[in-house]
Legacy VTK file of the C-alpha trace (Angstrom):
# vtk DataFile Version 3.0
C-alpha trace
ASCII
DATASET POLYDATA
POINTS 122 float
1.035 22.746 -51.935
2.595 19.041 -51.124
0.133 17.983 -48.839
-2.715 18.711 -51.679
-0.929 17.152 -54.431
-0.657 14.159 -52.076
-4.405 14.413 -51.435
-4.961 14.872 -55.199
-2.835 11.663 -56.064
-4.985 9.272 -53.261
-8.122 10.425 -54.473
-6.888 9.649 -58.296
-5.935 6.150 -57.007
-8.817 5.617 -55.045
-11.276 6.833 -57.895
-9.142 4.189 -60.200
-9.636 1.220 -58.197
-12.981 1.494 -57.742
-13.909 2.427 -61.289
-12.018 -0.370 -63.011
-12.185 -2.796 -60.331
-8.686 -3.263 -59.410
-8.636 -5.077 -56.196
-11.885 -7.418 -56.805
-9.457 -10.241 -57.035
-9.175 -9.794 -53.168
-12.987 -10.816 -53.137
-12.286 -13.985 -55.145
-11.928 -16.941 -52.529
-9.719 -18.760 -55.150
-7.349 -16.354 -55.867
-3.745 -17.498 -55.002
-2.856 -14.110 -54.311
-5.249 -13.376 -51.523
-2.859 -15.680 -48.977
-0.493 -13.685 -49.369
-1.911 -10.360 -49.229
-3.256 -11.510 -45.716
-0.445 -12.432 -44.689
1.488 -9.064 -45.570
-1.256 -7.428 -43.815
-0.306 -9.645 -40.860
3.102 -8.958 -40.914
2.736 -5.054 -41.352
0.081 -4.675 -38.616
2.445 -6.507 -35.842
5.486 -4.680 -37.506
3.723 -1.336 -36.936
2.961 -2.182 -33.675
6.168 -2.864 -32.216
7.743 0.229 -34.325
4.690 2.202 -32.162
5.958 0.482 -28.669
9.703 1.002 -29.747
8.777 4.855 -30.389
6.749 5.063 -27.511
9.714 3.783 -24.991
12.527 6.240 -27.061
9.591 9.089 -26.144
9.601 8.260 -22.674
13.373 7.857 -21.582
14.321 10.954 -23.944
11.550 13.191 -21.692
12.965 11.986 -18.193
16.399 12.715 -19.491
15.467 16.394 -20.787
13.854 17.037 -17.458
16.854 15.587 -15.566
19.408 17.723 -17.878
16.773 20.969 -16.926
16.649 20.366 -12.950
20.452 19.860 -12.833
21.475 23.063 -14.795
22.175 25.905 -12.290
22.543 29.474 -13.078
26.237 31.215 -13.335
26.502 33.450 -10.829
27.932 37.024 -11.896
30.654 38.671 -9.377
31.537 42.343 -8.949
34.210 43.573 -6.594
34.164 47.113 -5.370
35.968 48.554 -2.317
32.440 48.169 -0.090
32.381 44.216 -0.961
31.491 41.714 -2.915
28.447 41.445 -4.702
27.324 38.280 -6.524
24.050 37.879 -8.435
22.599 34.547 -9.192
21.165 31.345 -7.743
22.884 30.117 -4.536
21.920 26.298 -3.328
22.801 24.667 0.061
20.970 22.827 2.738
18.679 25.502 4.012
17.181 25.896 0.458
18.097 27.270 -2.815
17.025 30.740 -4.529
18.322 33.943 -5.717
20.693 36.037 -3.725
21.733 39.742 -4.387
24.215 41.732 -2.567
25.635 39.309 -0.186
28.798 41.418 1.681
32.089 39.598 2.322
34.020 42.501 3.821
36.622 44.307 2.412
38.387 43.336 -0.799
42.066 43.557 -1.459
44.924 44.521 0.400
45.418 43.775 4.795
42.908 44.658 6.988
43.485 47.182 9.124
45.048 46.432 12.682
42.741 46.540 15.438
43.106 48.783 18.075
45.644 48.172 21.112
43.562 47.127 24.160
42.701 50.164 26.747
44.695 50.023 30.102
43.366 51.506 32.781
LINES 1 123
122 0 1 2 3 4 5 6 7 8 9 10 11 12 13 14 15 16 17 18 19 20 21 22 23 24 25 26 27 28 29 30 31 32 33 34 35 36 37 38 39 40 41 42 43 44 45 46 47 48 49 50 51 52 53 54 55 56 57 58 59 60 61 62 63 64 65 66 67 68 69 70 71 72 73 74 75 76 77 78 79 80 81 82 83 84 85 86 87 88 89 90 91 92 93 94 95 96 97 98 99 100 101 102 103 104 105 106 107 108 109 110 111 112 113 114 115 116 117 118 119 120 121
């Protein structure tokens, strides 16, 4: 709705300028306002270029920072214990590579391990 209102207002302004010749003085080389308007247009163009370059630099830097943050995030593993061992579900990384790991058995959980049988004599 706001866009339609803006387009309508712009159309009215263009119609008024063309109908009543409001900018006819720009074509007059003897006008005192013409050099001022030309100078302001140059300043506006240079300023717009500088703002565009600054926006591009900021966007590129934010894109690199976002990509670095996304690659540095590691999943948080979940862990559960039972009498049979420990099961870790999540991402594992190391020297040999990285990836999901499920069902790692670290042996008996809780309590002291049983004593080994005595050596056989014979």
